[in-house]
Residue frames relative to the residue before (quaternion, step in Angstrom):
aa qw qx qy qz dx dy dz
M 1.0000 0.0000 0.0000 0.0000 0.00 0.00 0.00
T 0.4249 -0.7055 0.5075 0.2534 3.57 -0.88 0.95
S 0.4740 -0.6702 0.4888 0.2954 3.56 -0.97 0.83
P 0.5692 -0.5776 0.4441 0.3811 3.60 -1.13 0.54
M 0.5684 -0.5746 0.4606 0.3669 3.55 -1.19 0.53
P 0.5363 -0.5917 0.4776 0.3663 3.59 -1.16 0.49
V 0.2958 -0.6810 0.6272 0.2353 3.52 -1.42 0.07
L 0.1757 -0.8056 0.5608 0.0744 3.58 -0.97 0.85
Y 0.0640 -0.6959 0.7046 0.1236 3.47 -1.40 0.44
L 0.0219 0.8246 -0.5633 0.0476 3.55 -0.62 1.09
S 0.4090 -0.6381 0.5902 0.2779 3.50 -1.31 0.50
H 0.2863 -0.8560 0.4106 0.1288 3.52 -0.30 1.28
G 0.3969 -0.7368 0.4835 0.2564 3.61 1.04 -0.42
A 0.4962 -0.6150 0.5217 0.3215 3.52 -1.31 0.40
P 0.7462 -0.3984 0.2599 0.4657 3.64 -1.19 0.13
P 0.6555 0.5160 -0.3478 0.4280 3.68 0.94 -0.62
L 0.3558 0.7192 -0.5084 0.3126 3.59 1.23 0.11
A 0.6121 0.5837 -0.3507 0.4019 3.59 1.02 -0.75
D 0.6783 0.4847 -0.2860 0.4725 3.59 1.20 -0.44
D 0.6083 0.5437 -0.3422 0.4662 3.59 1.29 -0.18
T 0.2579 -0.8269 0.4773 0.1478 3.57 -0.01 1.27
T 0.6006 0.5514 -0.3690 0.4463 3.60 1.11 -0.54
W 0.7088 0.4617 -0.2662 0.4622 3.54 0.78 -1.04
T 0.6524 0.5064 -0.3339 0.4543 3.60 0.88 -0.80
A 0.6366 0.5140 -0.3287 0.4716 3.59 1.04 -0.72
E 0.6253 0.5327 -0.3405 0.4575 3.60 1.03 -0.73
L 0.6688 0.4862 -0.3046 0.4728 3.59 0.91 -0.83
A 0.6472 0.5206 -0.3218 0.4545 3.59 0.98 -0.80
R 0.6536 0.4988 -0.3136 0.4750 3.60 0.95 -0.85
W 0.6250 0.5508 -0.3415 0.4351 3.56 0.99 -0.82
S 0.7084 0.4545 -0.2779 0.4630 3.57 0.73 -1.00
A 0.6175 0.5572 -0.3499 0.4309 3.59 1.06 -0.68
G 0.7071 0.4548 -0.2569 0.4765 3.57 1.15 -0.57
L 0.5860 0.5760 -0.3639 0.4387 3.57 1.30 0.00
P 0.5607 -0.5395 0.4751 0.4108 3.58 -1.19 0.33
R 0.5499 -0.6127 0.4490 0.3473 3.55 -1.11 0.65
P 0.2969 -0.7837 0.5113 0.1905 3.64 -0.55 1.05
E 0.4864 -0.6159 0.5308 0.3199 3.52 -1.25 0.51
A 0.7679 -0.1061 0.0967 0.6243 3.56 1.15 -0.70
V 0.3243 -0.7107 0.5880 0.2098 3.55 -1.33 0.30
L 0.1460 -0.7289 0.6619 0.0959 3.54 -1.07 0.89
M 0.1034 -0.8357 0.5392 -0.0162 3.54 -0.44 1.29
V 0.0668 -0.7561 0.6507 0.0212 3.54 -0.95 1.01
S 0.0979 -0.8350 0.5412 -0.0148 3.54 -0.36 1.32
A 0.5833 -0.5842 0.4512 0.3391 3.53 -1.21 0.63
H 0.7076 0.5048 -0.2528 0.4248 3.56 1.17 -0.52
W 0.7035 0.3468 -0.3055 0.5398 3.57 1.19 0.42
E 0.0502 0.7564 -0.6450 0.0962 3.51 -0.43 1.32
A 0.2294 0.7619 -0.5748 0.1908 3.56 -0.66 1.08
A 0.0386 -0.7617 0.6467 0.0098 3.52 -0.98 0.93
P 0.4533 -0.2039 -0.8638 0.0828 1.49 -1.87 1.67
L 0.7326 -0.4022 0.3124 0.4515 3.52 -1.35 0.24
S 0.0710 -0.8247 0.5605 -0.0273 3.54 -0.77 1.09
I 0.1934 -0.7294 0.6379 0.1537 3.53 -1.27 0.49
G 0.4780 -0.6994 0.4679 0.2519 3.53 -1.11 0.77
A 0.8071 -0.3075 0.2123 0.4572 3.50 -1.36 -0.24
T 0.2732 -0.7435 0.5872 0.1665 3.56 -1.12 0.72
R 0.6667 0.3597 -0.2998 0.5798 3.57 1.29 0.41
R 0.6381 -0.5255 0.3836 0.4117 3.56 -1.24 0.25
V 0.0940 0.7536 -0.6447 0.0873 3.54 -0.82 1.07
P 0.6736 -0.5057 0.3261 0.4292 3.64 -1.14 0.35
L 0.5534 -0.5954 0.4717 0.3418 3.53 -1.20 0.61
V 0.4023 -0.6652 0.5679 0.2703 3.54 -1.33 0.38
Y 0.1682 -0.7848 0.5921 0.0716 3.59 -0.46 1.21
D 0.0300 0.8611 -0.5006 0.0844 3.53 0.46 1.31
F 0.5847 0.5134 -0.3977 0.4862 3.56 0.73 1.12
W 0.2411 -0.7873 0.5614 0.0829 3.53 -1.21 0.58
G 0.8127 0.3480 -0.2224 0.4110 3.52 -1.26 0.52
F 0.5294 0.6182 -0.4176 0.4040 3.59 1.22 0.27
P 0.6400 -0.5045 0.3933 0.4256 3.60 -1.23 0.31
E 0.6656 -0.5615 0.3278 0.3664 3.55 -1.12 0.73
R 0.6078 0.5985 -0.3705 0.3676 3.61 1.00 -0.71
Y 0.6215 0.5426 -0.3539 0.4405 3.60 1.13 -0.50
Y 0.6624 0.4778 -0.3016 0.4919 3.59 1.23 -0.36
Q 0.6268 0.5187 -0.3346 0.4755 3.57 1.31 0.06
V 0.4432 0.6980 -0.4514 0.3355 3.58 1.30 -0.07
T 0.0938 -0.7780 0.6185 0.0581 3.56 -1.06 0.77
Y 0.0083 0.7623 -0.6469 -0.0162 3.53 -1.27 0.43
D 0.0611 -0.8645 0.4981 -0.0281 3.53 0.09 1.37
A 0.0679 0.8122 -0.5714 0.0959 3.55 0.68 1.09
P 0.5459 -0.6026 0.4516 0.3674 3.60 -1.07 0.59
G 0.5155 -0.5939 0.5123 0.3450 3.52 -1.24 0.46
A 0.3147 -0.7588 0.5476 0.1591 3.55 -1.26 0.32
P 0.0406 -0.8405 0.5400 0.0174 3.62 0.49 1.12
D 0.6240 0.5313 -0.3568 0.4483 3.62 1.02 -0.66
L 0.6460 0.4980 -0.3189 0.4827 3.58 1.01 -0.79
A 0.6179 0.5389 -0.3477 0.4549 3.59 0.99 -0.75
A 0.6470 0.5110 -0.3169 0.4690 3.58 0.99 -0.81
D 0.6495 0.5082 -0.3174 0.4681 3.59 1.00 -0.77
V 0.6254 0.5244 -0.3372 0.4693 3.59 1.03 -0.76
R 0.6587 0.5134 -0.3150 0.4509 3.60 0.93 -0.85
K 0.6205 0.5308 -0.3513 0.4581 3.60 1.08 -0.59
L 0.7002 0.4566 -0.2624 0.4821 3.57 1.05 -0.77
I 0.7779 0.1265 -0.0433 0.6140 3.56 1.12 -0.75
P 0.2135 -0.8556 0.4535 0.1295 3.58 0.31 1.23
D 0.7158 0.4666 -0.2655 0.4465 3.62 1.03 -0.65
V 0.3418 0.7484 -0.5038 0.2631 3.61 1.18 0.37
R 0.3208 -0.7387 0.5636 0.1838 3.57 -1.09 0.77
E 0.2953 -0.7532 0.5608 0.1760 3.59 -1.09 0.65
D 0.0729 -0.7657 0.6383 0.0291 3.55 -1.04 0.88
E 0.1621 -0.8549 0.4895 0.0568 3.56 0.12 1.32
T 0.6356 0.4997 -0.3511 0.4723 3.60 1.24 0.08
R 0.6060 0.6122 -0.3351 0.3816 3.58 1.25 -0.30
G 0.1996 -0.7984 0.5615 0.0867 3.56 -0.53 1.22
L 0.6874 -0.4563 0.3614 0.4344 3.54 -1.34 -0.02
D 0.2927 -0.7413 0.5736 0.1894 3.58 -0.97 0.86
H 0.7202 -0.4818 0.2668 0.4218 3.58 -1.24 0.22
G 0.5697 0.5764 -0.3904 0.4368 3.60 1.19 -0.33
A 0.6836 0.4390 -0.2665 0.5186 3.56 1.28 -0.37
Y 0.7952 0.3667 -0.2157 0.4321 3.58 0.50 -1.12
V 0.5723 0.5951 -0.4052 0.3926 3.63 1.05 -0.54
P 0.7342 0.3726 -0.2726 0.4979 3.67 0.71 -0.84
L 0.6403 0.5396 -0.3486 0.4211 3.61 0.96 -0.75
K 0.6048 0.5645 -0.3616 0.4300 3.58 1.05 -0.62
E 0.6806 0.4475 -0.2797 0.5083 3.59 1.17 -0.57
M 0.7030 0.4753 -0.2676 0.4564 3.59 1.03 -0.75
Y 0.7868 0.0794 -0.0156 0.6118 3.58 1.01 -0.84
P 0.0899 -0.8763 0.4710 0.0459 3.57 0.61 1.19
D 0.6287 0.5382 -0.3457 0.4422 3.61 1.15 -0.42
A 0.3147 -0.7828 0.4841 0.2320 3.59 1.31 -0.11
D 0.4378 0.7184 -0.4300 0.3276 3.56 1.02 0.83
V 0.5883 0.5154 -0.3844 0.4905 3.58 1.26 0.32
P 0.4519 -0.6857 0.4872 0.2970 3.64 -0.73 0.94
V 0.1133 -0.8004 0.5883 0.0193 3.57 -0.98 0.90
L 0.0470 -0.7548 0.6539 0.0214 3.52 -1.10 0.88
Q 0.1919 -0.7756 0.5892 0.1200 3.58 -0.83 0.95
M 0.1490 -0.7806 0.6055 0.0418 3.52 -1.11 0.86
S 0.4553 -0.7002 0.4804 0.2677 3.57 -1.00 0.77
M 0.3907 -0.6175 0.6028 0.3204 3.50 -1.40 0.11
P 0.2719 -0.7988 0.5113 0.1629 3.63 -0.49 1.10
T 0.7724 0.1073 -0.0428 0.6245 3.56 1.31 -0.24
L 0.3521 -0.6957 0.5671 0.2655 3.55 -1.33 0.17
E 0.4335 0.6995 -0.4675 0.3227 3.60 1.23 0.12
P 0.4835 -0.7180 0.4112 0.2857 3.61 -0.54 1.15
E 0.6828 0.5003 -0.3124 0.4313 3.60 0.80 -0.94
K 0.6651 0.4974 -0.3108 0.4622 3.58 0.98 -0.78
L 0.6473 0.4934 -0.3228 0.4830 3.59 1.03 -0.68
F 0.6043 0.5419 -0.3479 0.4691 3.58 1.06 -0.71
D 0.6630 0.4931 -0.2993 0.4773 3.59 0.94 -0.88
L 0.6086 0.5429 -0.3468 0.4634 3.58 1.05 -0.72
G 0.6445 0.5207 -0.3160 0.4623 3.57 0.95 -0.84
R 0.6449 0.5186 -0.3249 0.4578 3.58 0.96 -0.81
R 0.6529 0.5103 -0.3171 0.4613 3.59 1.01 -0.74
L 0.7031 0.4585 -0.2587 0.4780 3.58 1.12 -0.65
A 0.4422 0.7466 -0.4274 0.2539 3.60 1.23 -0.35
P 0.6179 0.5617 -0.3817 0.3962 3.69 0.89 -0.65
L 0.5432 0.6238 -0.4072 0.3873 3.60 1.15 -0.39
R 0.5682 0.6137 -0.3791 0.3960 3.57 1.13 -0.57
D 0.6598 0.5095 -0.3046 0.4608 3.58 1.10 -0.68
R 0.6768 0.4583 -0.2780 0.5046 3.57 1.31 -0.20
G 0.6372 -0.5807 0.3132 0.3983 3.57 1.21 0.47
V 0.4855 0.6697 -0.4312 0.3604 3.59 1.24 0.32
L 0.2745 -0.7318 0.6065 0.1459 3.55 -0.95 0.99
I 0.1625 -0.7872 0.5917 0.0617 3.57 -0.49 1.22
I 0.0353 -0.8107 0.5833 -0.0347 3.56 -0.73 1.11
G 0.1575 -0.7245 0.6630 0.1035 3.52 -1.03 0.92
S 0.1183 -0.8253 0.5522 0.0040 3.57 -0.60 1.18
G 0.2079 0.7789 -0.5632 0.1813 3.56 -0.48 1.23
F 0.3910 -0.6534 0.5431 0.3538 3.56 -0.82 -1.10
T 0.4793 -0.7227 0.4096 0.2832 3.59 -0.65 1.09
T 0.7389 -0.0008 -0.1108 0.6646 3.58 1.22 -0.37
H 0.0013 -0.8232 0.5633 -0.0718 3.55 -0.91 0.90
N 0.3041 0.6942 -0.5930 0.2721 3.53 -0.14 1.35
L 0.2417 -0.8292 0.4866 0.1315 3.56 0.04 1.29
R 0.6091 0.5586 -0.3594 0.4334 3.61 1.11 -0.52
E 0.7413 0.3977 -0.2108 0.4979 3.57 1.18 -0.57
M 0.3391 0.7515 -0.5049 0.2554 3.61 1.20 0.27
R 0.3910 -0.6919 0.5567 0.2418 3.55 -1.13 0.72
P 0.4881 -0.7321 0.3855 0.2780 3.61 -0.67 1.04
G 0.7356 0.4017 -0.2467 0.4864 3.62 1.00 -0.64
A 0.5416 -0.6403 0.4352 0.3275 3.55 -0.96 0.85
D 0.7378 0.3987 -0.2227 0.4971 3.59 1.11 -0.63
A 0.3924 0.7344 -0.4762 0.2827 3.60 1.25 0.15
D 0.5316 -0.6066 0.4784 0.3473 3.56 -1.12 0.65
P 0.4709 -0.6743 0.4763 0.3109 3.61 -0.89 0.82
P 0.5370 -0.6279 0.4475 0.3421 3.60 -1.06 0.63
A 0.6599 -0.5475 0.3471 0.3799 3.55 -1.17 0.62
W 0.6407 0.5391 -0.3442 0.4246 3.60 0.92 -0.82
S 0.6607 0.5037 -0.3093 0.4628 3.59 1.02 -0.78
V 0.6386 0.5241 -0.3122 0.4691 3.56 1.02 -0.85
E 0.6849 0.4961 -0.2903 0.4477 3.58 0.86 -0.96
F 0.6754 0.4776 -0.3075 0.4703 3.58 0.87 -0.87
D 0.6363 0.5394 -0.3242 0.4462 3.58 0.95 -0.85
A 0.6671 0.4919 -0.3067 0.4679 3.60 0.90 -0.90
W 0.6440 0.5143 -0.3230 0.4652 3.58 0.99 -0.80
A 0.6664 0.5033 -0.3106 0.4540 3.59 0.86 -0.92
D 0.6349 0.5311 -0.3278 0.4554 3.58 0.96 -0.84
R 0.6850 0.4823 -0.2840 0.4664 3.55 0.87 -0.95
A 0.6654 0.5129 -0.3076 0.4468 3.59 0.91 -0.90
V 0.6595 0.4927 -0.3147 0.4726 3.59 0.96 -0.80
R 0.7113 0.4754 -0.2825 0.4339 3.59 0.74 -1.01
T 0.7149 0.4180 -0.2594 0.4969 3.61 1.08 -0.60
G 0.4764 -0.7041 0.4203 0.3173 3.59 1.25 -0.03
D 0.3241 0.7489 -0.5111 0.2699 3.57 1.09 0.69
I 0.0879 -0.8435 0.5293 0.0248 3.56 0.48 1.23
D 0.6427 0.5294 -0.3346 0.4413 3.60 0.92 -0.85
G 0.6616 0.5033 -0.3066 0.4636 3.58 0.96 -0.85
L 0.6566 0.5111 -0.3118 0.4587 3.57 0.97 -0.83
L 0.6657 0.4995 -0.3097 0.4597 3.58 0.92 -0.84
D 0.7360 0.3322 -0.1929 0.5574 3.57 1.19 -0.57
F 0.1867 0.8534 -0.4770 0.0962 3.57 1.16 0.57
R 0.5847 0.5899 -0.3889 0.3985 3.61 1.05 -0.57
A 0.7267 0.3847 -0.2284 0.5214 3.57 1.15 -0.60
K 0.7488 0.4495 -0.2124 0.4384 3.59 1.05 -0.77
A 0.7111 0.4751 -0.2751 0.4392 3.62 0.98 -0.74
P 0.4985 -0.6329 0.4897 0.3334 3.60 -1.08 0.63
A 0.8587 0.0975 -0.0909 0.4949 3.54 -1.11 0.80
A 0.2160 0.8284 -0.5006 0.1284 3.60 1.15 0.50
R 0.7201 0.4553 -0.2712 0.4478 3.60 0.87 -0.86
I 0.6113 0.4825 -0.3611 0.5129 3.58 1.26 -0.20
A 0.6624 0.5137 -0.3039 0.4528 3.56 0.94 -0.90
H 0.7988 0.0678 -0.0111 0.5977 3.59 1.09 -0.71
P 0.1800 -0.7973 0.5687 0.0920 3.61 0.12 1.24
R 0.7211 0.0819 -0.0776 0.6836 3.51 1.28 -0.62
T 0.4442 -0.7841 0.3880 0.1935 3.57 -0.86 0.95
E 0.3857 0.7748 -0.4605 0.1973 3.62 1.20 0.01
H 0.6858 0.4859 -0.3085 0.4455 3.63 1.06 -0.54
F 0.6552 0.4444 -0.3227 0.5188 3.60 1.22 -0.21
A 0.5463 0.6809 -0.3718 0.3158 3.57 1.16 -0.63
P 0.6315 0.5362 -0.3765 0.4147 3.68 0.88 -0.66
L 0.5399 0.6148 -0.4066 0.4065 3.60 1.18 -0.39
F 0.6535 0.5313 -0.3337 0.4235 3.60 0.93 -0.80
M 0.6211 0.5182 -0.3318 0.4853 3.57 1.06 -0.73
A 0.6540 0.5097 -0.3140 0.4624 3.58 0.95 -0.86
L 0.6411 0.5254 -0.3261 0.4545 3.58 0.96 -0.84
G 0.6634 0.5053 -0.3097 0.4568 3.58 0.95 -0.80
A 0.6839 0.4844 -0.2852 0.4650 3.56 0.96 -0.83
A 0.6513 0.5665 -0.3092 0.3991 3.57 1.14 -0.65
A 0.1965 -0.7968 0.5395 0.1884 3.59 1.13 -0.65
E 0.7392 -0.3732 0.2895 0.4802 3.60 -1.07 -0.68
T 0.2704 0.7564 -0.5446 0.2414 3.55 0.22 1.27
T 0.6470 -0.4735 0.4002 0.4440 3.54 -1.30 0.04
R 0.1614 -0.7860 0.5944 0.0536 3.56 -1.12 0.71
R 0.1431 0.7940 -0.5827 0.0978 3.57 -0.85 0.90
S 0.4471 -0.6447 0.5517 0.2828 3.50 -1.29 0.55
V 0.2197 -0.8059 0.5430 0.0857 3.58 -0.77 1.06
I 0.7786 0.1130 -0.0442 0.6157 3.58 1.05 -0.81
D 0.0160 0.7829 -0.6219 -0.0008 3.56 -1.01 0.79
G 0.4830 0.6572 -0.4885 0.3100 3.55 -1.27 -0.20
F 0.4206 -0.7118 0.5248 0.2027 3.53 -1.35 0.04
W 0.1651 -0.7576 0.6275 0.0708 3.52 -1.24 0.66
F 0.8125 -0.1403 0.0239 0.5654 3.57 -0.33 1.30
G 0.7461 -0.4134 0.1995 0.4823 3.54 1.07 0.83
L 0.6444 0.5076 -0.3232 0.4718 3.60 1.23 -0.25
A 0.4694 -0.6907 0.4795 0.2697 3.57 -0.98 0.88
K 0.1910 -0.8028 0.5592 0.0796 3.56 -0.69 1.11
R 0.2473 0.8034 -0.5111 0.1792 3.59 1.20 0.42
S 0.0526 -0.7880 0.6132 -0.0188 3.52 -1.05 0.91
F 0.2385 -0.8061 0.5369 0.0714 3.56 -1.04 0.84
Q 0.1706 -0.7368 0.6412 0.1300 3.50 -1.32 0.50
F 0.1462 -0.7681 0.6208 0.0572 3.51 -1.01 0.94
G 0.7984 0.1883 -0.1774 0.5437 3.54 -0.62 1.17
């Protein structure tokens, strides 16, 4: 019997991630060590929509959901195949899902995927977060878990700490204490399986309200935790980018 596909939570980076050779190499090595997926189901911090929605199952333009960057970042393409079969499987598990056939991949999806699967030859389906409530996202992940047995790589794409007002301007700047403390807590909580603590992170984690003034970038972790069930948990990428924790996890 083939083992279920792993589940990932990754810190996706802004469009300039492509210029960070260390980080891009880390993402490339990570994907090279994974089983080849039949398709990717991507849940990005940058798509909140209720009711639960799935994006286009055919190639449509990317969503350049950022402002003020050099023009070259708006010329990036990622022509991954659509995933109509995966969309059908999602509808079987969650019958009331809505379809948005005009919605392309946003930067929380295509920025990391371009480094992990640069040939754009793996079908990708993006799904919205219908809520930011941790328990509901965890339950959503549990409902999607059977997809792992069908070769689907489920990815939650966020950022382990995300406070753009507190970013450090230099790439080599020491990360702020709040980012270091929250990152260490999250790493420990994930590796020890402290699901209750993670779901209640706003009350349990140090500097939680500084690390996440709004919680959309931590929220994809809860979906990943639900889909992962009782599997092995490890940190794959760590370190900081302009003071923000880029820690990423693999489950299974």
